[in-house]
Structure formats: structure tokens, C-alpha cells
C-alpha positions in Angstrom: -39.3 15.9 -41.4 -40.3 19.4 -42.2 -39.3 21.6 -45.1 -37.4 24.7 -44.2 -37.7 27.8 -46.4 -36.3 30.5 -44.2 -32.7 29.2 -44.0 -30.2 28.2 -46.7 -29.5 24.9 -44.8 -31.1 23.1 -42.0 -29.9 19.9 -40.3 -32.5 17.2 -41.0 -33.1 14.3 -38.6 -32.1 11.7 -41.2 -28.7 13.3 -41.7 -28.1 13.6 -37.9 -29.0 9.9 -37.5 -26.4 9.1 -40.2 -23.9 11.1 -38.3 -24.7 9.2 -35.1 -23.9 5.9 -37.0 -20.6 7.4 -38.3 -19.3 8.6 -35.0 -20.3 5.7 -32.8 -16.8 4.2 -33.1 -15.1 7.2 -31.5 -17.8 9.2 -29.6 -19.3 7.8 -26.4 -23.0 8.2 -25.5 -22.5 10.6 -22.6 -24.7 10.3 -19.5 -27.7 12.5 -18.8 -27.5 12.9 -15.0 -29.9 14.5 -12.5 -28.2 17.2 -10.4 -29.6 17.0 -6.9 -28.1 20.4 -5.9 -29.3 22.4 -8.8 -32.7 20.6 -8.8 -33.2 21.6 -5.2 -31.9 25.1 -5.7 -34.3 25.9 -8.6 -37.2 23.6 -7.6 -37.0 21.9 -11.0 -35.7 18.7 -12.5 -32.2 19.8 -13.7 -30.4 17.2 -15.9 -26.8 17.6 -17.0 -25.7 16.2 -20.4 -22.1 15.3 -19.5 -20.2 16.1 -22.7 -17.2 16.8 -20.4 -16.9 13.1 -20.1 -16.2 12.5 -23.8 -12.8 10.9 -24.5 -11.5 14.3 -25.7 -13.4 15.9 -22.9 -15.8 17.9 -25.1 -18.6 17.3 -27.6 -16.4 18.6 -30.5 -15.2 15.1 -31.4 -18.7 14.5 -32.8 -18.7 17.2 -35.5 -15.0 16.9 -36.3 -15.1 13.1 -36.9 -18.3 13.3 -38.9 -16.9 16.0 -41.2 -13.5 14.3 -41.8 -15.2 10.9 -42.3 -17.2 12.5 -45.2 -14.1 13.4 -47.2 -13.0 11.7 -50.4 -9.9 9.5 -50.5 -8.1 12.2 -52.4 -9.0 14.9 -49.9 -7.9 12.7 -47.0 -4.5 12.0 -48.7 -3.9 15.8 -49.0 -4.6 16.3 -45.3 -6.9 18.6 -43.3 -6.5 21.9 -41.5 -8.5 23.4 -38.7 -8.6 26.5 -36.5 -9.7 26.2 -32.9 -9.4 27.6 -29.4 -8.8 24.1 -28.2 -11.7 21.6 -28.1 -12.3 21.4 -31.8 -8.6 21.0 -32.3 -8.6 18.0 -30.0 -11.5 16.5 -31.9 -9.7 17.0 -35.2 -6.4 15.7 -33.8 -8.1 12.5 -32.5 -9.8 11.9 -35.8 -6.5 12.4 -37.7 -4.7 9.9 -35.6 -7.6 7.4 -35.7 -8.0 7.6 -39.5 -4.2 7.8 -40.1 -4.2 11.2 -42.0 -2.2 14.3 -41.6 -3.6 17.5 -40.0 -2.5 21.0 -39.3 -4.1 22.7 -36.3 -4.0 26.5 -35.9 -4.7 27.7 -32.4 -4.7 31.3 -30.9 -1.5 32.1 -29.0 -3.6 32.7 -25.8 -5.0 29.1 -25.8 -4.4 27.5 -22.4 -1.3 25.3 -22.4 -3.4 22.3 -21.3 -5.4 22.4 -24.5 -2.4 22.7 -26.7 -0.7 19.7 -24.9 -3.9 17.6 -25.1 -4.2 18.4 -28.8 -0.7 17.2 -29.5 -1.3 14.1 -27.3 -4.4 13.1 -29.3 -2.9 13.8 -32.7 0.6 12.4 -32.1 2.8 12.4 -35.2 -0.2 13.0 -37.4 -0.8 16.6 -36.3 1.2 19.8 -36.5 0.2 22.6 -34.2 0.7 26.3 -35.1 0.0 29.1 -32.6 -1.3 32.1 -34.5 -2.9 35.4 -33.4 -4.9 36.3 -30.3 -8.3 35.1 -31.3 -10.0 32.2 -33.2 -10.6 34.6 -36.1 -6.8 35.3 -36.4 -6.1 31.5 -36.4 -8.9 31.0 -38.9 -7.5 33.4 -41.4 -4.0 31.8 -41.2 -5.6 28.3 -41.6 -7.5 29.3 -44.7 -4.3 30.7 -46.3 -2.7 27.3 -45.8 -5.7 25.5 -47.3 -5.6 27.8 -50.4 -1.8 27.4 -50.9 -1.5 23.7 -50.2 -4.9 22.4 -51.4 -5.9 21.0 -48.0 -9.5 20.7 -46.7 -10.6 23.0 -43.9 -12.5 21.3 -41.1 -14.7 24.1 -39.8 -15.5 24.1 -36.0 -19.1 25.2 -36.5 -20.1 26.4 -40.0 -20.3 23.2 -42.0 -23.3 20.9 -42.4 -21.4 17.8 -41.5 -20.0 19.4 -38.4 -23.5 20.7 -37.4 -25.0 17.3 -38.0 -22.3 15.6 -35.9 -23.0 18.0 -33.0 -26.8 17.4 -33.4 -26.3 13.8 -32.3 -26.4 15.1 -28.7 -30.1 15.9 -29.3 -30.7 12.3 -30.4 -29.1 11.0 -27.2 -31.0 13.4 -24.9 -34.3 12.4 -26.4 -33.6 8.7 -25.9 -32.2 9.1 -22.4 -35.3 10.5 -20.6 -38.9 9.5 -20.5 -40.1 12.9 -19.3 -40.9 15.7 -21.8 -38.1 18.2 -21.9 -39.2 21.8 -21.3 -35.9 23.6 -21.7 -32.5 22.8 -23.1 -29.7 25.3 -22.3 -26.8 25.3 -24.8 -23.6 27.3 -24.9 -22.9 29.2 -28.1 -19.6 30.1 -29.5 -19.8 29.9 -33.3 -23.2 28.2 -33.1 -22.6 24.7 -34.4 -23.9 22.8 -31.4 -26.9 25.0 -31.0 -27.7 24.6 -34.8 -27.4 20.8 -34.6 -29.6 20.7 -31.5 -32.2 22.8 -33.2 -32.4 20.3 -36.0 -32.7 17.3 -33.8 -35.2 18.7 -31.3 -37.4 20.3 -34.0 -38.0 16.8 -35.3 -38.1 14.9 -32.0 -39.5 17.4 -29.4 -40.7 20.6 -31.1 -42.2 21.9 -27.9 -38.8 22.0 -26.2 -37.5 25.5 -25.7 -33.8 25.9 -26.7 -32.0 28.7 -24.8 -28.7 29.8 -26.2 -26.1 31.1 -23.7 -23.1 33.3 -24.5 -20.5 35.1 -22.4 -21.4 38.7 -21.6 -18.0 39.8 -23.1 -18.6 38.0 -26.4 -22.3 38.4 -27.4 -21.8 37.6 -31.1 -25.0 35.6 -31.6 -27.2 37.9 -29.4 -25.9 41.0 -31.3 -26.5 39.3 -34.6 -30.1 38.3 -33.7 -30.8 41.8 -32.4 -29.4 43.4 -35.6 -31.2 40.8 -37.8 -27.9 40.1 -39.6 -24.7 38.3 -38.8 -22.6 40.9 -37.0 -18.9 40.8 -36.2 -17.8 42.1 -32.8 -14.3 43.5 -32.8 -13.6 43.8 -29.1 -14.4 40.7 -27.1 -13.4 39.2 -23.7 -11.5 36.1 -24.6 -11.6 34.6 -21.1 -14.3 32.0 -21.9 -12.1 30.9 -24.8 -14.4 28.0 -25.9 -17.3 30.4 -26.6 -15.6 33.7 -27.5 -15.7 34.3 -31.3 -16.0 37.6 -33.0 -18.5 36.3 -35.6 -20.8 33.3 -35.6 -21.3 31.2 -38.7 -23.7 32.4 -41.3 -25.5 29.0 -41.5 -25.6 28.9 -37.7 -27.0 32.4 -37.5 -29.8 31.6 -39.9 -30.8 28.5 -37.9 -30.5 30.0 -34.5 -32.3 33.2 -35.2 -35.2 31.1 -36.4 -35.3 28.3 -33.9 -33.8 29.4 -30.6 -36.5 30.3 -28.1 -34.2 32.8 -26.4 -30.6 34.1 -26.2 -28.9 35.2 -23.0 -25.5 36.5 -22.0 -23.9 35.6 -18.6 -21.3 37.6 -16.8 -17.9 36.0 -16.8 -17.6 36.4 -13.0 -20.8 34.3 -12.5 -19.4 31.6 -14.8 -16.2 31.6 -12.6 -18.2 31.1 -9.4 -20.2 28.3 -11.1 -16.9 26.6 -12.0 -15.7 26.8 -8.4 -19.1 25.5 -7.1 -19.1 22.6 -9.5 -15.6 21.6 -8.4 -16.1 22.1 -4.6 -19.6 20.8 -4.3 -20.1 18.3 -7.1 -16.6 17.2 -7.9 -17.2 18.1 -11.5 -14.3 19.8 -13.4 -15.5 22.1 -16.2 -13.9 24.7 -18.4 -15.5 28.2 -18.5 -17.6 27.4 -21.6 -18.8 24.2 -19.9 -20.2 26.2 -17.0 -22.2 28.7 -19.1 -25.5 26.8 -19.2 -25.6 26.2 -15.4 -24.7 29.8 -14.7 -27.6 30.9 -16.9 -30.2 29.1 -14.7 -30.1 31.9 -12.2 -31.7 34.3 -14.7 -34.4 31.8 -15.6 -35.3 30.6 -12.1 -38.9 31.8 -12.3 -39.5 30.2 -15.7 -37.9 26.8 -15.0 -39.6 26.2 -11.7 -41.3 22.8 -11.8 -39.9 22.1 -15.3 -37.7 19.4 -16.8 -34.5 21.2 -17.8 -31.3 19.9 -19.6 -28.0 21.8 -19.3 -25.3 20.7 -21.8 -22.0 20.6 -19.9 -20.0 21.1 -23.0 -16.4 20.5 -21.9 -13.8 20.0 -19.1 -10.6 21.1 -20.7 -9.6 23.6 -18.0 -6.0 24.6 -17.2 -5.2 24.4 -13.5 -3.0 27.5 -13.9 -6.1 29.5 -14.5 -7.5 28.8 -11.1 -6.3 32.0 -9.5 -7.8 34.1 -12.2 -11.1 32.2 -12.0 -11.3 32.8 -8.2 -10.4 36.4 -8.8 -13.1 37.0 -11.3 -15.6 35.2 -9.1 -14.8 37.4 -6.1 -14.9 40.6 -8.2 -18.4 39.6 -9.5 -19.6 38.9 -6.0 -18.3 42.4 -4.8 -16.0 40.7 -2.4 -12.7 41.7 -4.0 -11.8 45.4 -4.2 -8.8 47.3 -5.4 -7.8 50.8 -4.2 -5.0 53.3 -4.6 -4.2 54.0 -1.0 -2.1 57.1 -0.1 0.2 56.2 2.8 1.7 59.0 4.8 5.5 58.5 4.5 6.1 58.1 8.2 6.7 55.2 10.5 3.6 53.4 11.6 1.4 54.3 8.7 0.9 50.8 7.5 0.2 49.6 11.1 -2.5 52.3 11.5 -4.0 51.2 8.2 -4.2 47.6 9.3 -5.4 48.4 12.8 -7.8 51.3 12.2 -9.0 51.0 8.6 -9.3 47.3 7.9 -12.4 45.6 9.4 -12.0 42.5 11.5 -12.9 40.2 8.5 -11.0 42.2 5.8 -7.9 40.6 4.3 -5.2 42.3 2.2 -4.5 40.0 -0.8 -2.5 42.4 -3.0 0.0 45.2 -2.1 2.3 47.2 -4.3 4.2 50.2 -2.8 7.3 52.1 -3.6 8.5 54.7 -1.1 9.4 58.1 -2.6 11.2 60.3 0.0 10.4 63.5 -1.8 6.6 63.1 -1.4 4.4 63.6 1.6 2.3 60.6 0.7 3.3 57.4 -1.1 0.6 55.7 -3.3 0.1 51.9 -3.1 -2.2 49.6 -5.0 -4.0 47.5 -2.4 -6.4 44.6 -3.0 -8.8 43.8 -0.2 -11.0 40.7 0.1 -14.2 41.0 2.2 -16.3 38.4 3.8 -19.5 40.4 3.1 -20.1 42.9 0.4 -21.8 45.1 2.9 -18.4 45.8 4.5 -17.3 47.9 1.5 -19.0 51.2 2.4 -17.7 51.3 6.0 -14.2 50.4 4.7 -14.2 53.3 2.2 -15.5 55.6 4.9 -12.7 54.8 7.3 -10.1 55.3 4.5 -11.5 58.7 3.8 -11.8 59.7 7.4 -8.1 58.8 8.1 -6.9 60.3 4.8 -5.8 57.1 3.2 -8.2 57.0 0.3 -6.7 57.7 -3.1 -9.0 56.1 -5.7 -11.3 53.1 -6.2 -10.1 50.9 -9.1 -12.9 48.3 -9.7 -15.1 50.7 -11.7 -12.1 52.0 -13.8 -11.5 49.1 -16.2 -8.7 50.7 -18.1 -6.7 51.7 -15.0 -7.6 48.4 -13.3 -6.1 46.4 -16.2 -3.0 48.6 -16.3 -2.2 48.4 -12.6 -3.4 44.9 -11.5 
């Protein structure tokens, strides 16, 4: 083991091995599976570490159970508190029920209902769920207030040595599960707990392995911090990829990741959505948005990973089926196949028929239409969503709208107006 002088804390191999022994009663050794489709697509050996198959359907059970198991009898009797967008909450809930202790779980109000229900199911009568705020950070503040007022122990989802060491057990498993040298490991980053634990394990076991951190484009907390050379809070984030959308990463995690990650990359949410759909339709794998981040990132590394051995950690599968429509929508928008317009319809009989017959192309489909007739106006505006088969069809479509005086405005590149109208 090496001595670390550049960070205040570093997960040592011995501590990660102890964590593996602690969690073996609740966390399964998940498979490391070759992906035929992705291997052929990128001409590489692409291996998927299937943490989506854990009993709580994410890796979070590892860190949560390791942390709670380290508490004293007195601390356990007082109970524990956590804040989570969903997966850590389920890990804590499972641990509370398994160990027979009381837990209070704070979750953002925007957390998918499926994750809330699963958390309650795993925790049963041992867990109380409180929905608080719009982000993890809102829930975190409320949870800390409860810890202070009631003397309970906070189980942090990422910034705690025991949590980090628990997550690092994934690295031990990966190392044991393959005989080939691992060139790259892609890991999703929210607060940075998994990436930090992975850095500790792989530095000791496979120091030549490059670890690539992946964040959502709308929540680049770790990337921004590394670029600024200090842990930086981001106030406006896209919360869609809820499992990896935090305003600020952990201080311990930042220190470790800035030193030991080989690279950081952000991936557009729309590409993540397309990856979710592809995994379901082509591989029969159900993942949540954060679980698809690492595979989505491969497209930006296709030249570097050619001929290499690559591990992508599929971090979780707690996806809410009610989000499917939004996932498809974001994927189509990213692929330039879904477009929204303000269309000015002449207030005369036959205007809509003319639009359908002379403006729309043979493969264009109206998927959204909002219109209110106003008799005092010459033209009535409508918000129209059109799905294309080929993104090359957009320019001819706009040209026909303008030529026949239907074009009012294009909404895709006006985010404020888009969010207001759609």
C-alpha cells in the first residue's frame, strides 16, 4: 500500500477488503459480463459490471451497510438519518431493516415514485420517509438539522470513509473477475463516493488502469471543481439524471478524484436517454439514467478504447416506468428528430388540411398540437411538435412553412420559451 500525502484521506486496500468482509451478508458479487453489441460497435472488449442486479438494484447497499455496521451500539440505538435521491436511501433502508434499527430517510420531492416506494418496501416499519426540497442538497440540509436536534447519526451517501470503502469493494470484484488487464474503467459520478472507492482499490491492484469519471452535462459538479482546482458548488443543475445530479461533490471525494481520475467527461442527457432505450430494446437491460452514463460516454472515447479492455459500471436500475415518455422525448430532441414550432394558422376553413397536405413531409408526424381559435385575429398561433424520420428533413420542412406563411417561431433553441410552452 502506498502513502498518500496529497489528500486528507485515501481509501486503503486493507480497509476496502475489511468492507468486503462486512457487506458479504447483504451485497451480492455482481457479474462482470461481456457486451457483444458494444464490443462490436467499438471494436473493443466491453465489460459491464452489473450493479443494477444488486438486491436493492444499485451499488449503494455496499457503502450504506458498511457505514452503519461500523457504528457503536449507542449510536445504533439512537437511530440513523440519510438524505438521498433514491438509491442510497434504499441501501440505508435495507440495512436498517436487516439490523433492526430505526432510520429516517430524507428524499427530494422530485424523486421518482418508484424509488420512494422501493425505499419504504426495503425499510418496512424501521424507516420513516420525509420528502423535502427539490434537490439532494435541500434534503441533506433538513437531514442534518434532524441529526443535530435528535442526536442521530448521519449516513452520508458519498462523503464518508466507510461509505467510500464500501463502494470500493466493486474494484476488488472487478479485479478478481477478469484475467485480462483492464485498460479503462468508466464510472458515473454524482457525489463521488463510488469513484473515490474505485480509485483506492485500483491504485493498489491495477495502477495502470485509467479511471474515467462521467457526469451529466447538466450537473458537472466534479468537472467544474477539477477545472477550478477547488470544490465548487453549482446552483443551477438539470435534475433529470437524479442519481448523479448534485450541486456539490464531497470534499474528500474531490481531493481523491482530482488526483487519481485519468479524465472527467460530461454526457448530454439526451444521449443518456437514447442509451437507456437501446439497452432496453436491444439488450433487455433496464437501467436508470445514472446507470446508462458510462455506456453513453463510450461514444466520445471510441478512438481511445479501440482494441482495449474496458469496464463500464452499470450503477443502478431503479427507473420509474412513468418517465418513459420523457426519456423518449429527450432522446428524440438530442437526435434532432423532434422539433417544436409556433405555427400561425390562417383562421379559415381548410388551413389545417393545407398544413398537413402541403407542409408536412411524407414521413413527418405531428405528435403535439395546442391551438385556440381567436376570431378577432387573422392568424391563430398553435404550438406544434413534429417528429421526423431523418434530421435532414428539418430544413425542407421549415422552408415549406415559410413559403406558405405558416412559420411563426422555432422553439427547440429557445429553452426558456420551450419549457414554458411544452
